[in-house]
A tleap script that builds the chain and sets N, CA, C and O, in Angstrom:
source leaprc.protein.ff14SB
mol = sequence {
  NMET ALA HIE LEU TYR ARG ILE SER ASP GLY
  ALA GLY ASP SER GLY SER ALA SER PHE ALA
  LEU GLY LEU ASN ASP GLU GLY THR GLU VAL
  VAL VAL LYS GLY TYR ARG PRO ILE VAL GLY
  CYS LEU MET GLN VAL GLY SER VAL THR ALA
  ARG SER TYR SER ALA GLN ASP TYR TRP THR
  THR SER LYS VAL THR GLU ILE LEU GLU GLU
  THR GLU ASP TYR VAL LYS PHE LYS THR GLU
  ASN SER ILE TYR GLU TRP ARG CLYS
}
set mol.1.N position { -7.188 -2.392 10.568 }
set mol.1.CA position { -7.165 -3.549 9.540 }
set mol.1.C position { -7.608 -2.172 8.406 }
set mol.1.O position { -8.588 -1.433 8.493 }
set mol.2.N position { -6.390 -2.162 7.254 }
set mol.2.CA position { -6.608 -1.804 6.084 }
set mol.2.C position { -6.598 -2.753 5.295 }
set mol.2.O position { -6.088 -3.872 5.359 }
set mol.3.N position { -7.414 -2.052 4.258 }
set mol.3.CA position { -7.848 -2.430 2.926 }
set mol.3.C position { -7.060 -1.795 1.649 }
set mol.3.O position { -6.897 -0.577 1.576 }
set mol.4.N position { -6.513 -2.806 0.512 }
set mol.4.CA position { -5.978 -1.921 -0.003 }
set mol.4.C position { -6.328 -2.709 -1.569 }
set mol.4.O position { -5.792 -3.754 -1.940 }
set mol.5.N position { -7.281 -1.975 -2.292 }
set mol.5.CA position { -7.648 -2.513 -3.545 }
set mol.5.C position { -7.639 -1.928 -5.023 }
set mol.5.O position { -8.446 -1.010 -5.170 }
set mol.6.N position { -6.835 -2.293 -6.241 }
set mol.6.CA position { -6.957 -1.758 -7.387 }
set mol.6.C position { -8.672 -1.476 -7.920 }
set mol.6.O position { -9.566 -2.322 -7.912 }
set mol.7.N position { -8.763 -0.272 -8.290 }
set mol.7.CA position { -10.022 -0.067 -8.783 }
set mol.7.C position { -10.307 -0.594 -10.051 }
set mol.7.O position { -11.517 -0.705 -10.250 }
set mol.8.N position { -9.397 -1.048 -11.212 }
set mol.8.CA position { -9.605 -1.527 -12.206 }
set mol.8.C position { -10.061 -2.816 -12.314 }
set mol.8.O position { -10.921 -3.153 -13.128 }
set mol.9.N position { -9.487 -3.609 -11.473 }
set mol.9.CA position { -10.307 -5.316 -11.282 }
set mol.9.C position { -10.491 -6.094 -9.929 }
set mol.9.O position { -10.838 -7.269 -9.809 }
set mol.10.N position { -10.066 -4.836 -8.538 }
set mol.10.CA position { -10.673 -5.449 -7.614 }
set mol.10.C position { -9.438 -5.598 -6.706 }
set mol.10.O position { -9.329 -5.166 -5.558 }
set mol.11.N position { -8.452 -6.340 -7.478 }
set mol.11.CA position { -6.929 -6.967 -7.156 }
set mol.11.C position { -6.621 -6.038 -5.458 }
set mol.11.O position { -6.939 -4.885 -5.167 }
set mol.12.N position { -6.017 -6.921 -4.747 }
set mol.12.CA position { -5.531 -6.303 -3.765 }
set mol.12.C position { -5.421 -7.100 -2.446 }
set mol.12.O position { -5.200 -8.295 -2.644 }
set mol.13.N position { -5.521 -6.735 -1.150 }
set mol.13.CA position { -5.480 -7.659 0.199 }
set mol.13.C position { -5.816 -6.364 1.170 }
set mol.13.O position { -5.619 -5.186 0.873 }
set mol.14.N position { -6.354 -6.856 2.362 }
set mol.14.CA position { -6.502 -6.367 3.165 }
set mol.14.C position { -5.715 -7.225 4.615 }
set mol.14.O position { -5.385 -8.408 4.689 }
set mol.15.N position { -5.592 -6.187 5.605 }
set mol.15.CA position { -5.024 -6.912 6.868 }
set mol.15.C position { -4.627 -5.966 7.902 }
set mol.15.O position { -4.802 -4.759 7.738 }
set mol.16.N position { -4.051 -6.494 9.063 }
set mol.16.CA position { -3.378 -5.752 9.807 }
set mol.16.C position { -2.050 -4.549 9.799 }
set mol.16.O position { -1.846 -3.525 10.451 }
set mol.17.N position { -1.239 -5.327 8.617 }
set mol.17.CA position { -0.127 -4.318 7.993 }
set mol.17.C position { -0.736 -3.858 6.928 }
set mol.17.O position { -1.492 -4.239 6.033 }
set mol.18.N position { 0.049 -2.538 7.442 }
set mol.18.CA position { -0.079 -1.206 6.409 }
set mol.18.C position { 0.895 -0.441 6.413 }
set mol.18.O position { 1.063 0.411 7.285 }
set mol.19.N position { 1.717 -0.648 5.387 }
set mol.19.CA position { 3.247 -0.076 5.235 }
set mol.19.C position { 3.350 0.956 4.209 }
set mol.19.O position { 2.571 0.439 3.408 }
set mol.20.N position { 3.770 2.143 3.576 }
set mol.20.CA position { 4.577 2.777 3.148 }
set mol.20.C position { 5.729 2.704 2.721 }
set mol.20.O position { 6.463 3.344 3.474 }
set mol.21.N position { 6.275 2.255 1.898 }
set mol.21.CA position { 7.996 1.519 2.019 }
set mol.21.C position { 8.740 2.740 0.936 }
set mol.21.O position { 8.495 3.031 -0.235 }
set mol.22.N position { 9.676 3.238 1.861 }
set mol.22.CA position { 10.746 3.917 0.760 }
set mol.22.C position { 11.702 4.041 1.151 }
set mol.22.O position { 11.862 3.441 2.213 }
set mol.23.N position { 12.769 4.734 0.699 }
set mol.23.CA position { 14.198 4.270 0.865 }
set mol.23.C position { 14.740 5.466 1.821 }
set mol.23.O position { 14.358 6.636 1.864 }
set mol.24.N position { 15.737 4.819 2.563 }
set mol.24.CA position { 16.148 5.871 3.818 }
set mol.24.C position { 16.922 7.262 3.450 }
set mol.24.O position { 16.897 7.614 2.271 }
set mol.25.N position { 17.477 7.912 4.222 }
set mol.25.CA position { 18.200 9.191 3.472 }
set mol.25.C position { 19.074 9.094 2.559 }
set mol.25.O position { 19.132 9.823 1.569 }
set mol.26.N position { 20.217 7.697 2.968 }
set mol.26.CA position { 21.180 7.353 2.141 }
set mol.26.C position { 20.913 6.760 1.061 }
set mol.26.O position { 21.851 6.490 0.312 }
set mol.27.N position { 19.718 6.442 0.735 }
set mol.27.CA position { 19.181 5.713 -0.692 }
set mol.27.C position { 19.702 4.105 -0.666 }
set mol.27.O position { 19.787 3.462 -1.712 }
set mol.28.N position { 20.062 3.499 0.731 }
set mol.28.CA position { 20.642 2.360 0.390 }
set mol.28.C position { 19.614 1.367 1.717 }
set mol.28.O position { 20.306 0.543 2.315 }
set mol.29.N position { 18.881 1.394 1.930 }
set mol.29.CA position { 17.750 0.251 2.461 }
set mol.29.C position { 15.982 1.043 2.681 }
set mol.29.O position { 15.499 2.139 2.964 }
set mol.30.N position { 15.699 0.178 2.465 }
set mol.30.CA position { 14.203 0.073 2.616 }
set mol.30.C position { 13.900 0.847 3.936 }
set mol.30.O position { 14.974 0.822 4.537 }
set mol.31.N position { 13.121 1.426 4.592 }
set mol.31.CA position { 12.361 1.736 5.736 }
set mol.31.C position { 10.862 1.992 5.318 }
set mol.31.O position { 10.434 2.418 4.246 }
set mol.32.N position { 10.021 1.527 6.725 }
set mol.32.CA position { 8.435 2.554 6.876 }
set mol.32.C position { 8.740 3.884 6.955 }
set mol.32.O position { 9.639 4.310 7.681 }
set mol.33.N position { 7.736 4.888 5.933 }
set mol.33.CA position { 7.445 5.477 6.231 }
set mol.33.C position { 6.450 6.011 6.672 }
set mol.33.O position { 6.457 7.241 6.627 }
set mol.34.N position { 5.727 5.608 7.019 }
set mol.34.CA position { 4.218 5.650 7.471 }
set mol.34.C position { 3.212 4.506 7.103 }
set mol.34.O position { 3.561 3.436 6.604 }
set mol.35.N position { 1.842 4.878 7.426 }
set mol.35.CA position { 1.223 3.561 7.326 }
set mol.35.C position { -0.175 4.017 6.426 }
set mol.35.O position { -1.264 3.462 6.279 }
set mol.36.N position { 0.287 5.055 6.000 }
set mol.36.CA position { -0.442 5.313 4.716 }
set mol.36.C position { -0.037 5.737 3.636 }
set mol.36.O position { 1.164 5.997 3.694 }
set mol.37.N position { -0.835 6.076 1.919 }
set mol.37.CA position { -0.458 5.758 1.220 }
set mol.37.C position { 0.920 7.682 0.887 }
set mol.37.O position { 0.528 8.843 1.002 }
set mol.38.N position { 1.814 7.400 0.652 }
set mol.38.CA position { 2.751 8.826 0.344 }
set mol.38.C position { 3.310 8.684 -0.695 }
set mol.38.O position { 3.613 7.553 -1.077 }
set mol.39.N position { 3.612 9.868 -1.472 }
set mol.39.CA position { 3.805 9.727 -2.923 }
set mol.39.C position { 5.262 9.845 -2.668 }
set mol.39.O position { 5.818 10.464 -1.760 }
set mol.40.N position { 5.903 8.981 -3.851 }
set mol.40.CA position { 7.342 8.375 -3.602 }
set mol.40.C position { 7.682 7.022 -3.006 }
set mol.40.O position { 8.819 6.550 -2.996 }
set mol.41.N position { 6.231 6.239 -2.340 }
set mol.41.CA position { 6.730 4.987 -1.681 }
set mol.41.C position { 5.870 4.535 -2.239 }
set mol.41.O position { 4.928 5.121 -2.771 }
set mol.42.N position { 6.273 2.495 -2.143 }
set mol.42.CA position { 5.653 1.668 -1.968 }
set mol.42.C position { 4.584 1.206 -1.175 }
set mol.42.O position { 4.910 0.755 -0.077 }
set mol.43.N position { 3.157 1.208 -1.520 }
set mol.43.CA position { 2.352 1.033 -0.682 }
set mol.43.C position { 2.247 -0.746 -0.232 }
set mol.43.O position { 2.591 -1.416 -1.205 }
set mol.44.N position { 1.937 -1.454 0.745 }
set mol.44.CA position { 1.884 -2.606 1.123 }
set mol.44.C position { 1.018 -2.920 2.270 }
set mol.44.O position { 1.184 -2.387 3.368 }
set mol.45.N position { 0.036 -3.836 2.009 }
set mol.45.CA position { -1.033 -3.942 2.638 }
set mol.45.C position { -1.219 -5.775 2.912 }
set mol.45.O position { -1.304 -6.569 1.975 }
set mol.46.N position { -1.253 -6.181 4.391 }
set mol.46.CA position { -1.561 -7.411 4.106 }
set mol.46.C position { -1.448 -8.435 5.678 }
set mol.46.O position { -1.944 -7.898 6.667 }
set mol.47.N position { -0.991 -9.458 5.820 }
set mol.47.CA position { -0.901 -10.141 7.095 }
set mol.47.C position { 0.136 -10.087 7.836 }
set mol.47.O position { 1.189 -10.311 7.240 }
set mol.48.N position { 0.201 -9.887 8.838 }
set mol.48.CA position { 2.017 -9.126 9.825 }
set mol.48.C position { 2.488 -10.762 9.456 }
set mol.48.O position { 3.502 -10.967 8.789 }
set mol.49.N position { 1.921 -11.506 9.796 }
set mol.49.CA position { 2.751 -12.870 9.481 }
set mol.49.C position { 2.417 -13.739 8.218 }
set mol.49.O position { 1.687 -13.235 7.365 }
set mol.50.N position { 2.951 -15.139 8.020 }
set mol.50.CA position { 2.301 -15.708 6.739 }
set mol.50.C position { 1.179 -16.130 7.009 }
set mol.50.O position { 1.101 -16.350 8.218 }
set mol.51.N position { 0.049 -16.407 6.346 }
set mol.51.CA position { -1.329 -16.861 6.056 }
set mol.51.C position { -1.086 -18.861 5.717 }
set mol.51.O position { -0.464 -19.445 4.831 }
set mol.52.N position { -1.716 -19.258 6.621 }
set mol.52.CA position { -1.504 -20.685 6.208 }
set mol.52.C position { -1.411 -20.886 5.333 }
set mol.52.O position { -0.295 -20.925 4.813 }
set mol.53.N position { -3.117 -21.258 4.308 }
set mol.53.CA position { -3.066 -21.769 3.029 }
set mol.53.C position { -3.460 -20.551 1.909 }
set mol.53.O position { -4.105 -20.897 0.919 }
set mol.54.N position { -3.198 -19.590 2.016 }
set mol.54.CA position { -2.978 -18.253 1.428 }
set mol.54.C position { -2.321 -18.380 0.345 }
set mol.54.O position { -1.306 -19.060 0.495 }
set mol.55.N position { -2.565 -17.841 -1.111 }
set mol.55.CA position { -2.142 -17.560 -2.172 }
set mol.55.C position { -0.608 -16.611 -1.584 }
set mol.55.O position { 0.611 -16.768 -1.517 }
set mol.56.N position { -1.691 -15.562 -1.245 }
set mol.56.CA position { -0.953 -14.179 -0.919 }
set mol.56.C position { -0.919 -13.862 0.627 }
set mol.56.O position { -1.800 -14.164 1.431 }
set mol.57.N position { 0.512 -13.058 0.950 }
set mol.57.CA position { 0.507 -13.054 2.540 }
set mol.57.C position { 0.380 -11.527 2.589 }
set mol.57.O position { 0.158 -11.066 3.709 }
set mol.58.N position { 0.498 -10.528 1.414 }
set mol.58.CA position { 0.313 -8.908 1.347 }
set mol.58.C position { 0.307 -8.627 -0.225 }
set mol.58.O position { 0.759 -9.408 -1.062 }
set mol.59.N position { -0.412 -7.102 -0.556 }
set mol.59.CA position { 0.225 -6.679 -2.039 }
set mol.59.C position { 0.444 -6.099 -2.028 }
set mol.59.O position { -0.225 -5.302 -1.371 }
set mol.60.N position { 1.637 -5.606 -2.684 }
set mol.60.CA position { 2.022 -4.054 -3.292 }
set mol.60.C position { 2.179 -3.530 -4.303 }
set mol.60.O position { 2.952 -4.107 -5.067 }
set mol.61.N position { 1.784 -2.718 -4.605 }
set mol.61.CA position { 1.696 -1.563 -5.222 }
set mol.61.C position { 3.190 -1.192 -6.032 }
set mol.61.O position { 4.280 -1.671 -5.721 }
set mol.62.N position { 3.011 -0.501 -6.821 }
set mol.62.CA position { 4.173 -0.013 -7.729 }
set mol.62.C position { 4.373 1.361 -6.848 }
set mol.62.O position { 3.425 1.564 -6.089 }
set mol.63.N position { 5.587 2.501 -6.791 }
set mol.63.CA position { 5.609 3.887 -6.096 }
set mol.63.C position { 4.936 4.297 -6.578 }
set mol.63.O position { 4.809 4.232 -7.801 }
set mol.64.N position { 4.039 5.047 -5.613 }
set mol.64.CA position { 2.656 5.725 -5.588 }
set mol.64.C position { 2.741 7.427 -6.063 }
set mol.64.O position { 3.037 8.171 -5.128 }
set mol.65.N position { 2.542 8.011 -7.232 }
set mol.65.CA position { 2.834 9.043 -8.187 }
set mol.65.C position { 2.325 10.687 -7.664 }
set mol.65.O position { 2.984 11.719 -7.538 }
set mol.66.N position { 0.372 10.296 -7.358 }
set mol.66.CA position { -0.568 11.068 -7.121 }
set mol.66.C position { -1.312 11.088 -5.959 }
set mol.66.O position { -2.075 10.125 -6.046 }
set mol.67.N position { -1.508 11.688 -4.881 }
set mol.67.CA position { -2.790 11.421 -4.206 }
set mol.67.C position { -3.822 12.420 -4.905 }
set mol.67.O position { -3.528 13.561 -5.262 }
set mol.68.N position { -5.296 11.714 -5.072 }
set mol.68.CA position { -6.544 11.801 -5.819 }
set mol.68.C position { -7.156 12.831 -4.971 }
set mol.68.O position { -7.206 14.057 -5.068 }
set mol.69.N position { -7.721 11.781 -3.897 }
set mol.69.CA position { -8.568 12.135 -2.786 }
set mol.69.C position { -8.002 11.721 -1.240 }
set mol.69.O position { -7.009 11.020 -1.044 }
set mol.70.N position { -8.608 12.141 -0.497 }
set mol.70.CA position { -7.911 11.762 0.558 }
set mol.70.C position { -8.429 12.575 2.143 }
set mol.70.O position { -8.118 13.739 2.398 }
set mol.71.N position { -9.291 11.657 3.123 }
set mol.71.CA position { -9.695 11.652 4.235 }
set mol.71.C position { -8.969 11.205 5.315 }
set mol.71.O position { -7.834 10.765 5.128 }
set mol.72.N position { -9.510 11.255 6.554 }
set mol.72.CA position { -8.971 10.460 7.819 }
set mol.72.C position { -8.996 9.131 7.461 }
set mol.72.O position { -7.952 8.547 7.753 }
set mol.73.N position { -9.725 8.547 6.999 }
set mol.73.CA position { -10.060 6.529 6.814 }
set mol.73.C position { -9.582 6.604 5.372 }
set mol.73.O position { -9.357 5.394 5.411 }
set mol.74.N position { -9.289 6.872 4.358 }
set mol.74.CA position { -9.576 6.841 2.952 }
set mol.74.C position { -8.625 7.801 1.712 }
set mol.74.O position { -8.835 8.998 1.520 }
set mol.75.N position { -7.777 7.146 1.109 }
set mol.75.CA position { -6.798 7.505 0.304 }
set mol.75.C position { -7.325 6.786 -1.016 }
set mol.75.O position { -7.394 5.561 -1.109 }
set mol.76.N position { -7.659 7.598 -1.943 }
set mol.76.CA position { -7.375 7.363 -3.829 }
set mol.76.C position { -6.301 7.251 -4.114 }
set mol.76.O position { -5.627 7.745 -3.210 }
set mol.77.N position { -5.525 6.765 -5.099 }
set mol.77.CA position { -4.088 7.258 -5.054 }
set mol.77.C position { -4.193 6.667 -6.336 }
set mol.77.O position { -5.162 6.026 -6.743 }
set mol.78.N position { -2.790 6.998 -7.164 }
set mol.78.CA position { -2.260 6.789 -8.807 }
set mol.78.C position { -0.785 5.962 -8.612 }
set mol.78.O position { 0.145 6.585 -8.099 }
set mol.79.N position { -0.633 4.877 -8.931 }
set mol.79.CA position { 0.538 4.922 -8.600 }
set mol.79.C position { 1.666 4.719 -10.046 }
set mol.79.O position { 1.438 5.579 -10.897 }
set mol.80.N position { 2.705 3.824 -10.392 }
set mol.80.CA position { 2.997 3.937 -12.163 }
set mol.80.C position { 2.257 3.533 -12.696 }
set mol.80.O position { 1.876 4.228 -13.638 }
set mol.81.N position { 1.663 2.396 -12.522 }
set mol.81.CA position { 0.752 1.609 -13.043 }
set mol.81.C position { -0.780 1.281 -12.830 }
set mol.81.O position { -1.449 0.426 -13.409 }
set mol.82.N position { -1.122 2.078 -11.960 }
set mol.82.CA position { -3.045 1.759 -11.433 }
set mol.82.C position { -3.190 2.707 -10.806 }
set mol.82.O position { -2.265 3.485 -10.572 }
set mol.83.N position { -4.966 2.938 -10.183 }
set mol.83.CA position { -5.386 3.563 -8.979 }
set mol.83.C position { -6.009 2.466 -8.294 }
set mol.83.O position { -6.691 1.514 -8.672 }
set mol.84.N position { -5.536 2.909 -7.050 }
set mol.84.CA position { -5.885 2.483 -5.899 }
set mol.84.C position { -6.571 3.115 -4.734 }
set mol.84.O position { -6.349 4.256 -4.329 }
set mol.85.N position { -7.543 2.151 -4.166 }
set mol.85.CA position { -7.963 2.853 -3.353 }
set mol.85.C position { -7.496 2.128 -1.288 }
set mol.85.O position { -7.368 1.045 -0.717 }
set mol.86.N position { -7.446 3.107 -1.069 }
set mol.86.CA position { -6.886 2.099 0.202 }
set mol.86.C position { -7.850 3.206 1.790 }
set mol.86.O position { -8.059 4.400 2.004 }
set mol.87.N position { -8.115 2.053 2.424 }
set mol.87.CA position { -8.835 2.487 3.729 }
set mol.87.C position { -8.716 1.667 5.020 }
set mol.87.O position { -8.491 0.463 5.141 }
set mol.88.N position { -8.894 2.480 5.831 }
set mol.88.CA position { -8.231 2.366 7.560 }
set mol.88.C position { -9.536 1.469 7.932 }
set mol.88.O position { -9.685 1.040 9.076 }
savepdb mol mol.pdb
quit
């Protein structure tokens, strides 16, 4: 289970789906590049299936611009708009 939260207000999500989304080599399709934050990718965390009565199924960040801290189970990173924490 992954957890993704914006530091400024605690907004985010958690769930079994955790994807670093980027473009393929041709720049024509969005592909999964990994499961942890990667510079240049969007980070998406949430449910692998639709949640029955939830207002959201996942949280997607803007593009990751910088990794600030990193351990095996934790990444603090900057996006174009905010600072986030990701935990495994």
